[in-house]
N, C-alpha and C positions, 0 to 999 in steps of 0.2 A: 249143402252149401255149397262145395264149389264146382258143382253141376250146376248148378245155378247160373253161377257166373260165367264158366265157359260156353253156358248157352246164349246169355246175355252181349257177352265179346262178339261170338258167331253171329249175333242178330244187328252187333253194331257195325262190324264188317261187311256184312250183307247191304245195311243202309246207306253204308263209304259207297259202298259199287256203284248202288243203283244211284247214288246222287253224282256221282262221278262221272258213270255213261250218259245219265240224262242229260249233264252238263257240258258232254264232248257233241251229243248230237246236236244240240243248240246251236256249240259255238261255231261247227260242221254246218250247219241252216241258215247260220247267220252269214257267214263266209261266200257259201256257194247263191244266197240272195245277193250278195250284195257284188259277186263276179258275172251273177248274169244279168241282174237289171241295173240297182242303182249307180253302179261305175258305168252306163251307156248314157244316166242322164244328168250326169256331174260333167262341168268345162272338162274339155279336153287340159292333161296334167303335163309337165317340163317332169317331173318323176319319171324315168324309164321302166318301173314295175309297175305305176297303176297305172302310166300307156300303155302298157303292155295288156294290163286287164282290162283297160277299155275297148282295144282296138280285137281284141281275141272274139270270135263267134263259133267258139267250143262248144262251150258252158251254156249258152243263149237254145243251143239246139237238144243239147246232152237229156233233159229231163222230158221232151217232148215226145222223143223216140227213146228213151223207158218205158216208159208206162205202156206200151202193149206187150212189150218182153214180160213186165213187170204183171199184168193181167193174163198171160200166160202162165205165167210160172206156181201164181196163187190158182191158176184152177187144177194144175196137174198136181199142184199141192192136195188141194180137197178133193180132187179122185182119188190117190192111192191113199187118203186115209180112210176113204170109204171101201176100197179094195181092199185094204188092211183089214178092217173092222166086219167084214163081212163075209172073208176067208175063211 
């Protein structure tokens, strides 16, 4: 009986951490989406932090410039798995 409680608590912890990482990913995505797209569409603000985010041009180019590197990284990952599998 103790063993099944241990397994259920381990499964509960795994479920918690899974939802935690999904939530962090969603919050990060929404923050980036606001900084890269939505803030440019809003009228200028007098708040210095929001104004700095609105005038920033770095994040607008971050994702388009990261995509080619991501494609190369995924290709090399696939290639290394094939070489490992057939070695």
